[in-house]
TIVO-2410 file (N, C-alpha, C; in nm, 3 decimals):
# residues 106
REC num residu      c1      c2      c3 atome chaine
REC   1      X   8.472   4.588  11.853     N      A
REC   1      X   8.577   4.674  11.904    CA      A
REC   1      X   8.525   4.762  12.017     C      A
REC   2      X   8.608   4.790  12.114     N      A
REC   2      X   8.571   4.879  12.223    CA      A
REC   2      X   8.564   5.022  12.173     C      A
REC   3      X   8.484   5.102  12.240     N      A
REC   3      X   8.477   5.244  12.207    CA      A
REC   3      X   8.437   5.321  12.331     C      A
REC   4      X   8.534   5.391  12.390     N      A
REC   4      X   8.511   5.470  12.511    CA      A
REC   4      X   8.533   5.617  12.477     C      A
REC   5      X   8.466   5.709  12.548     N      A
REC   5      X   8.495   5.851  12.530    CA      A
REC   5      X   8.639   5.881  12.570     C      A
REC   6      X   8.699   5.979  12.505     N      A
REC   6      X   8.839   6.014  12.530    CA      A
REC   6      X   8.864   6.046  12.677     C      A
REC   7      X   8.775   6.122  12.738     N      A
REC   7      X   8.795   6.159  12.878    CA      A
REC   7      X   8.800   6.036  12.968     C      A
REC   8      X   8.715   5.938  12.939     N      A
REC   8      X   8.711   5.813  13.018    CA      A
REC   8      X   8.839   5.732  12.995     C      A
REC   9      X   8.888   5.730  12.871     N      A
REC   9      X   9.012   5.658  12.840    CA      A
REC   9      X   9.127   5.718  12.921     C      A
REC  10      X   9.134   5.850  12.924     N      A
REC  10      X   9.241   5.917  12.999    CA      A
REC  10      X   9.229   5.887  13.148     C      A
REC  11      X   9.107   5.893  13.200     N      A
REC  11      X   9.084   5.864  13.342    CA      A
REC  11      X   9.126   5.721  13.375     C      A
REC  12      X   9.087   5.626  13.292     N      A
REC  12      X   9.121   5.485  13.315    CA      A
REC  12      X   9.272   5.463  13.305     C      A
REC  13      X   9.337   5.528  13.209     N      A
REC  13      X   9.482   5.514  13.193    CA      A
REC  13      X   9.555   5.564  13.317     C      A
REC  14      X   9.513   5.681  13.366     N      A
REC  14      X   9.578   5.737  13.485    CA      A
REC  14      X   9.555   5.649  13.608     C      A
REC  15      X   9.437   5.588  13.620     N      A
REC  15      X   9.407   5.500  13.734    CA      A
REC  15      X   9.486   5.370  13.725     C      A
REC  16      X   9.488   5.313  13.607     N      A
REC  16      X   9.546   5.180  13.587    CA      A
REC  16      X   9.699   5.180  13.595     C      A
REC  17      X   9.759   5.287  13.548     N      A
REC  17      X   9.904   5.290  13.537    CA      A
REC  17      X   9.965   5.383  13.640     C      A
REC  18      X  10.051   5.330  13.723     N      A
REC  18      X  10.123   5.412  13.820    CA      A
REC  18      X  10.251   5.462  13.757     C      A
REC  19      X  10.240   5.526  13.643     N      A
REC  19      X  10.357   5.568  13.568    CA      A
REC  19      X  10.409   5.704  13.616     C      A
REC  20      X  10.516   5.748  13.556     N      A
REC  20      X  10.578   5.874  13.593    CA      A
REC  20      X  10.505   5.994  13.533     C      A
REC  21      X  10.412   5.970  13.442     N      A
REC  21      X  10.339   6.079  13.378    CA      A
REC  21      X  10.190   6.070  13.404     C      A
REC  22      X  10.128   6.183  13.421     N      A
REC  22      X   9.983   6.191  13.429    CA      A
REC  22      X   9.936   6.250  13.296     C      A
REC  23      X   9.829   6.193  13.240     N      A
REC  23      X   9.775   6.241  13.114    CA      A
REC  23      X   9.652   6.326  13.143     C      A
REC  24      X   9.642   6.440  13.076     N      A
REC  24      X   9.526   6.529  13.090    CA      A
REC  24      X   9.474   6.564  12.951     C      A
REC  25      X   9.342   6.571  12.938     N      A
REC  25      X   9.281   6.611  12.812    CA      A
REC  25      X   9.314   6.758  12.787     C      A
REC  26      X   9.357   6.791  12.666     N      A
REC  26      X   9.388   6.929  12.631    CA      A
REC  26      X   9.280   6.985  12.538     C      A
REC  27      X   9.268   6.930  12.417     N      A
REC  27      X   9.160   6.971  12.328    CA      A
REC  27      X   9.155   6.882  12.205     C      A
REC  28      X   9.041   6.888  12.138     N      A
REC  28      X   9.025   6.824  12.009    CA      A
REC  28      X   9.008   6.936  11.907     C      A
REC  29      X   9.088   6.932  11.805     N      A
REC  29      X   9.084   7.033  11.700    CA      A
REC  29      X   9.076   6.960  11.568     C      A
REC  30      X   8.962   6.975  11.499     N      A
REC  30      X   8.938   6.902  11.375    CA      A
REC  30      X   8.948   6.752  11.407     C      A
REC  31      X   9.039   6.681  11.346     N      A
REC  31      X   9.056   6.539  11.372    CA      A
REC  31      X   9.173   6.513  11.467     C      A
REC  32      X   9.239   6.618  11.514     N      A
REC  32      X   9.355   6.604  11.603    CA      A
REC  32      X   9.311   6.599  11.749     C      A
REC  33      X   9.369   6.507  11.823     N      A
REC  33      X   9.348   6.498  11.967    CA      A
REC  33      X   9.478   6.543  12.033     C      A
REC  34      X   9.466   6.640  12.123     N      A
REC  34      X   9.584   6.689  12.193    CA      A
REC  34      X   9.568   6.660  12.342     C      A
REC  35      X   9.671   6.601  12.400     N      A
REC  35      X   9.672   6.572  12.542    CA      A
REC  35      X   9.800   6.628  12.603     C      A
REC  36      X   9.792   6.656  12.731     N      A
REC  36      X   9.908   6.704  12.805    CA      A
REC  36      X   9.959   6.591  12.892     C      A
REC  37      X  10.089   6.573  12.892     N      A
REC  37      X  10.155   6.478  12.979    CA      A
REC  37      X  10.228   6.559  13.085     C      A
REC  38      X  10.203   6.529  13.211     N      A
REC  38      X  10.264   6.601  13.323    CA      A
REC  38      X  10.345   6.504  13.408     C      A
REC  39      X  10.467   6.542  13.436     N      A
REC  39      X  10.555   6.461  13.518    CA      A
REC  39      X  10.502   6.450  13.660     C      A
REC  40      X  10.509   6.331  13.716     N      A
REC  40      X  10.474   6.309  13.856    CA      A
REC  40      X  10.605   6.307  13.935     C      A
REC  41      X  10.646   6.421  13.984     N      A
REC  41      X  10.770   6.428  14.061    CA      A
REC  41      X  10.886   6.475  13.976     C      A
REC  42      X  11.005   6.464  14.031     N      A
REC  42      X  11.126   6.507  13.960    CA      A
REC  42      X  11.187   6.390  13.886     C      A
REC  43      X  11.162   6.387  13.756     N      A
REC  43      X  11.215   6.281  13.671    CA      A
REC  43      X  11.287   6.345  13.554     C      A
REC  44      X  11.381   6.274  13.498     N      A
REC  44      X  11.451   6.319  13.378    CA      A
REC  44      X  11.351   6.322  13.263     C      A
REC  45      X  11.335   6.436  13.198     N      A
REC  45      X  11.236   6.452  13.092    CA      A
REC  45      X  11.263   6.365  12.969     C      A
REC  46      X  11.380   6.310  12.955     N      A
REC  46      X  11.413   6.230  12.838    CA      A
REC  46      X  11.368   6.085  12.851     C      A
REC  47      X  11.316   6.045  12.964     N      A
REC  47      X  11.282   5.905  12.987    CA      A
REC  47      X  11.133   5.876  12.985     C      A
REC  48      X  11.055   5.956  12.914     N      A
REC  48      X  10.910   5.939  12.913    CA      A
REC  48      X  10.857   5.873  12.786     C      A
REC  49      X  10.946   5.839  12.695     N      A
REC  49      X  10.901   5.785  12.567    CA      A
REC  49      X  10.813   5.661  12.582     C      A
REC  50      X  10.853   5.568  12.668     N      A
REC  50      X  10.776   5.445  12.686    CA      A
REC  50      X  10.636   5.473  12.736     C      A
REC  51      X  10.623   5.565  12.831     N      A
REC  51      X  10.492   5.598  12.887    CA      A
REC  51      X  10.402   5.664  12.783     C      A
REC  52      X  10.460   5.750  12.699     N      A
REC  52      X  10.382   5.817  12.595    CA      A
REC  52      X  10.336   5.717  12.490     C      A
REC  53      X  10.423   5.626  12.451     N      A
REC  53      X  10.385   5.521  12.356    CA      A
REC  53      X  10.279   5.430  12.418     C      A
REC  54      X  10.295   5.398  12.545     N      A
REC  54      X  10.196   5.315  12.616    CA      A
REC  54      X  10.059   5.382  12.614     C      A
REC  55      X  10.055   5.514  12.637     N      A
REC  55      X   9.926   5.584  12.630    CA      A
REC  55      X   9.867   5.575  12.490     C      A
REC  56      X   9.948   5.594  12.387     N      A
REC  56      X   9.899   5.583  12.249    CA      A
REC  56      X   9.838   5.448  12.220     C      A
REC  57      X   9.901   5.342  12.268     N      A
REC  57      X   9.847   5.207  12.250    CA      A
REC  57      X   9.716   5.190  12.326     C      A
REC  58      X   9.712   5.238  12.450     N      A
REC  58      X   9.592   5.229  12.533    CA      A
REC  58      X   9.477   5.307  12.468     C      A
REC  59      X   9.508   5.424  12.414     N      A
REC  59      X   9.409   5.507  12.346    CA      A
REC  59      X   9.351   5.433  12.226     C      A
REC  60      X   9.437   5.377  12.142     N      A
REC  60      X   9.391   5.306  12.022    CA      A
REC  60      X   9.303   5.187  12.056     C      A
REC  61      X   9.343   5.110  12.156     N      A
REC  61      X   9.266   4.991  12.194    CA      A
REC  61      X   9.129   5.030  12.247     C      A
REC  62      X   9.122   5.131  12.331     N      A
REC  62      X   8.997   5.166  12.397    CA      A
REC  62      X   8.907   5.260  12.318     C      A
REC  63      X   8.963   5.331  12.221     N      A
REC  63      X   8.881   5.420  12.138    CA      A
REC  63      X   8.821   5.345  12.020     C      A
REC  64      X   8.877   5.228  11.989     N      A
REC  64      X   8.828   5.152  11.874    CA      A
REC  64      X   8.879   5.208  11.742     C      A
REC  65      X   8.975   5.299  11.749     N      A
REC  65      X   9.036   5.361  11.631    CA      A
REC  65      X   9.187   5.361  11.654     C      A
REC  66      X   9.263   5.329  11.550     N      A
REC  66      X   9.408   5.336  11.563    CA      A
REC  66      X   9.454   5.480  11.556     C      A
REC  67      X   9.520   5.527  11.663     N      A
REC  67      X   9.574   5.662  11.669    CA      A
REC  67      X   9.725   5.658  11.654     C      A
REC  68      X   9.780   5.761  11.590     N      A
REC  68      X   9.925   5.777  11.575    CA      A
REC  68      X   9.968   5.906  11.642     C      A
REC  69      X  10.079   5.900  11.715     N      A
REC  69      X  10.140   6.020  11.771    CA      A
REC  69      X  10.219   6.085  11.658     C      A
REC  70      X  10.182   6.209  11.623     N      A
REC  70      X  10.252   6.274  11.512    CA      A
REC  70      X  10.340   6.390  11.557     C      A
REC  71      X  10.312   6.444  11.675     N      A
REC  71      X  10.395   6.553  11.728    CA      A
REC  71      X  10.403   6.541  11.879     C      A
REC  72      X  10.517   6.582  11.931     N      A
REC  72      X  10.534   6.588  12.075    CA      A
REC  72      X  10.610   6.716  12.107     C      A
REC  73      X  10.544   6.806  12.177     N      A
REC  73      X  10.605   6.932  12.216    CA      A
REC  73      X  10.653   6.921  12.359     C      A
REC  74      X  10.779   6.950  12.381     N      A
REC  74      X  10.837   6.949  12.516    CA      A
REC  74      X  10.830   7.091  12.569     C      A
REC  75      X  10.745   7.113  12.668     N      A
REC  75      X  10.723   7.246  12.721    CA      A
REC  75      X  10.821   7.281  12.832     C      A
REC  76      X  10.891   7.182  12.884     N      A
REC  76      X  10.983   7.203  12.996    CA      A
REC  76      X  10.911   7.180  13.127     C      A
REC  77      X  10.986   7.166  13.232     N      A
REC  77      X  10.928   7.146  13.365    CA      A
REC  77      X  10.849   7.017  13.375     C      A
REC  78      X  10.883   6.916  13.294     N      A
REC  78      X  10.814   6.788  13.300    CA      A
REC  78      X  10.679   6.787  13.232     C      A
REC  79      X  10.654   6.883  13.141     N      A
REC  79      X  10.525   6.890  13.070    CA      A
REC  79      X  10.547   6.875  12.920     C      A
REC  80      X  10.456   6.799  12.859     N      A
REC  80      X  10.459   6.775  12.715    CA      A
REC  80      X  10.318   6.787  12.661     C      A
REC  81      X  10.306   6.819  12.534     N      A
REC  81      X  10.178   6.812  12.464    CA      A
REC  81      X  10.197   6.715  12.349     C      A
REC  82      X  10.114   6.612  12.347     N      A
REC  82      X  10.116   6.513  12.240    CA      A
REC  82      X   9.998   6.535  12.147     C      A
REC  83      X  10.024   6.526  12.018     N      A
REC  83      X   9.920   6.539  11.917    CA      A
REC  83      X   9.902   6.403  11.851     C      A
REC  84      X   9.781   6.351  11.862     N      A
REC  84      X   9.746   6.221  11.804    CA      A
REC  84      X   9.643   6.242  11.694     C      A
REC  85      X   9.655   6.165  11.587     N      A
REC  85      X   9.554   6.167  11.481    CA      A
REC  85      X   9.515   6.023  11.452     C      A
REC  86      X   9.388   6.002  11.414     N      A
REC  86      X   9.349   5.868  11.371    CA      A
REC  86      X   9.433   5.827  11.251     C      A
REC  87      X   9.469   5.702  11.245     N      A
REC  87      X   9.551   5.651  11.136    CA      A
REC  87      X   9.490   5.684  11.000     C      A
REC  88      X   9.357   5.681  10.991     N      A
REC  88      X   9.290   5.708  10.864    CA      A
REC  88      X   9.303   5.855  10.821     C      A
REC  89      X   9.340   5.943  10.913     N      A
REC  89      X   9.355   6.085  10.881    CA      A
REC  89      X   9.500   6.129  10.875     C      A
REC  90      X   9.591   6.036  10.873     N      A
REC  90      X   9.733   6.069  10.877    CA      A
REC  90      X   9.777   6.151  10.755     C      A
REC  91      X   9.725   6.119  10.637     N      A
REC  91      X   9.761   6.194  10.518    CA      A
REC  91      X   9.705   6.336  10.522     C      A
REC  92      X   9.589   6.356  10.586     N      A
REC  92      X   9.535   6.492  10.600    CA      A
REC  92      X   9.633   6.580  10.675     C      A
REC  93      X   9.700   6.523  10.772     N      A
REC  93      X   9.796   6.600  10.851    CA      A
REC  93      X   9.910   6.649  10.762     C      A
REC  94      X   9.956   6.567  10.673     N      A
REC  94      X  10.063   6.606  10.581    CA      A
REC  94      X  10.015   6.717  10.489     C      A
REC  95      X   9.896   6.703  10.434     N      A
REC  95      X   9.842   6.801  10.341    CA      A
REC  95      X   9.812   6.933  10.412     C      A
REC  96      X   9.752   6.927  10.530     N      A
REC  96      X   9.719   7.048  10.606    CA      A
REC  96      X   9.841   7.134  10.635     C      A
REC  97      X   9.954   7.072  10.659     N      A
REC  97      X  10.073   7.147  10.694    CA      A
REC  97      X  10.167   7.168  10.576     C      A
REC  98      X  10.130   7.119  10.457     N      A
REC  98      X  10.206   7.145  10.337    CA      A
REC  98      X  10.340   7.075  10.327     C      A
REC  99      X  10.356   6.963  10.396     N      A
REC  99      X  10.480   6.888  10.389    CA      A
REC  99      X  10.472   6.782  10.280     C      A
REC 100      X  10.585   6.742  10.232     N      A
REC 100      X  10.589   6.629  10.140    CA      A
REC 100      X  10.546   6.505  10.217     C      A
REC 101      X  10.476   6.413  10.153     N      A
REC 101      X  10.433   6.292  10.224    CA      A
REC 101      X  10.550   6.225  10.294     C      A
REC 102      X  10.527   6.189  10.417     N      A
REC 102      X  10.618   6.113  10.502    CA      A
REC 102      X  10.741   6.191  10.549     C      A
REC 103      X  10.749   6.321  10.521     N      A
REC 103      X  10.861   6.400  10.570    CA      A
REC 103      X  10.865   6.409  10.722     C      A
REC 104      X  10.748   6.422  10.784     N      A
REC 104      X  10.746   6.452  10.927    CA      A
REC 104      X  10.671   6.352  11.010     C      A
REC 105      X  10.617   6.250  10.950     N      A
REC 105      X  10.537   6.156  11.027    CA      A
REC 105      X  10.626   6.064  11.107     C      A
REC 106      X  10.584   6.037  11.230     N      A
REC 106      X  10.661   5.945  11.316    CA      A
REC 106      X  10.634   5.804  11.276     C      A
***
Protein backbone atom coordinates (compact mmCIF):
# COMPACT_ATOMS: atom_id res chain seq x y z
CA UNK A 1 0.00 0.00 0.00
CA UNK A 2 1.11 3.56 -0.67
CA UNK A 3 1.89 5.83 2.24
CA UNK A 4 2.57 9.55 1.72
CA UNK A 5 2.73 12.34 4.31
CA UNK A 6 -0.53 14.29 4.59
CA UNK A 7 1.05 17.54 3.40
CA UNK A 8 2.37 15.81 0.25
CA UNK A 9 -1.05 14.22 -0.42
CA UNK A 10 -2.69 17.64 -0.24
CA UNK A 11 -0.04 19.18 -2.50
CA UNK A 12 -0.42 16.38 -5.07
CA UNK A 13 -4.23 16.61 -4.97
CA UNK A 14 -4.17 20.36 -5.59
CA UNK A 15 -1.68 19.93 -8.48
CA UNK A 16 -3.43 17.00 -10.10
CA UNK A 17 -6.99 18.27 -9.90
CA UNK A 18 -8.10 21.52 -11.49
CA UNK A 19 -11.19 21.50 -9.30
CA UNK A 20 -13.22 24.35 -7.88
CA UNK A 21 -11.74 23.83 -4.40
CA UNK A 22 -8.24 24.14 -3.06
CA UNK A 23 -7.37 21.93 -0.08
CA UNK A 24 -5.16 23.25 2.73
CA UNK A 25 -3.82 21.43 5.78
CA UNK A 26 -5.48 22.74 8.94
CA UNK A 27 -4.39 20.50 11.83
CA UNK A 28 -4.19 17.03 13.26
CA UNK A 29 -5.82 16.61 16.64
CA UNK A 30 -5.54 13.18 18.25
CA UNK A 31 -6.61 10.85 15.42
CA UNK A 32 -8.64 13.52 13.58
CA UNK A 33 -7.32 15.17 10.43
CA UNK A 34 -8.79 18.58 9.68
CA UNK A 35 -8.41 20.26 6.31
CA UNK A 36 -9.74 23.49 4.89
CA UNK A 37 -11.43 23.60 1.51
CA UNK A 38 -11.30 27.01 -0.18
CA UNK A 39 -13.35 27.97 -3.21
CA UNK A 40 -11.41 28.95 -6.32
CA UNK A 41 -13.51 31.84 -7.60
CA UNK A 42 -17.21 32.55 -7.27
CA UNK A 43 -19.01 29.23 -7.15
CA UNK A 44 -22.22 28.09 -5.54
CA UNK A 45 -21.20 26.65 -2.15
CA UNK A 46 -23.70 23.79 -2.48
CA UNK A 47 -21.91 22.17 -5.42
CA UNK A 48 -18.67 21.06 -3.75
CA UNK A 49 -19.75 17.64 -2.50
CA UNK A 50 -18.12 15.73 -5.36
CA UNK A 51 -14.78 17.49 -4.91
CA UNK A 52 -14.79 16.87 -1.14
CA UNK A 53 -15.58 13.18 -1.64
CA UNK A 54 -12.88 13.01 -4.34
CA UNK A 55 -10.34 14.40 -1.86
CA UNK A 56 -11.39 11.80 0.74
CA UNK A 57 -10.84 9.00 -1.78
CA UNK A 58 -7.47 10.46 -2.86
CA UNK A 59 -6.44 10.77 0.81
CA UNK A 60 -7.35 7.15 1.59
CA UNK A 61 -5.53 5.77 -1.45
CA UNK A 62 -2.34 7.74 -0.89
CA UNK A 63 -2.18 7.56 2.91
CA UNK A 64 -2.54 3.78 2.93
CA UNK A 65 -5.36 4.14 5.48
CA UNK A 66 -9.08 4.36 4.81
CA UNK A 67 -10.33 7.77 5.98
CA UNK A 68 -13.96 8.76 6.52
CA UNK A 69 -15.35 12.29 6.38
CA UNK A 70 -17.33 12.63 9.60
CA UNK A 71 -17.98 16.38 9.76
CA UNK A 72 -18.10 19.26 7.34
CA UNK A 73 -18.34 22.80 8.64
CA UNK A 74 -19.50 25.44 6.18
CA UNK A 75 -17.77 28.67 7.18
CA UNK A 76 -19.27 30.78 4.40
CA UNK A 77 -17.48 32.69 1.68
CA UNK A 78 -16.58 29.45 -0.12
CA UNK A 79 -14.67 27.99 2.86
CA UNK A 80 -15.24 24.66 4.58
CA UNK A 81 -13.46 22.61 7.23
CA UNK A 82 -13.60 18.86 6.78
CA UNK A 83 -12.86 16.45 9.61
CA UNK A 84 -11.57 13.04 8.57
CA UNK A 85 -10.86 10.06 10.82
CA UNK A 86 -9.26 6.74 9.97
CA UNK A 87 -11.93 4.09 9.50
CA UNK A 88 -10.42 2.09 12.38
CA UNK A 89 -11.02 5.04 14.74
CA UNK A 90 -14.59 5.77 13.71
CA UNK A 91 -16.11 4.34 16.90
CA UNK A 92 -13.74 6.49 19.01
CA UNK A 93 -15.35 9.52 17.44
CA UNK A 94 -18.79 8.38 18.61
CA UNK A 95 -17.56 7.68 22.13
CA UNK A 96 -15.53 10.91 22.42
CA UNK A 97 -18.58 13.01 21.62
CA UNK A 98 -21.05 10.93 23.65
CA UNK A 99 -23.40 10.07 20.80
CA UNK A 100 -25.24 6.83 20.37
CA UNK A 101 -23.43 4.63 17.84
CA UNK A 102 -24.20 5.63 14.26
CA UNK A 103 -26.29 8.68 15.21
CA UNK A 104 -24.00 11.15 13.49
CA UNK A 105 -21.65 9.23 11.28
CA UNK A 106 -21.79 9.94 7.56
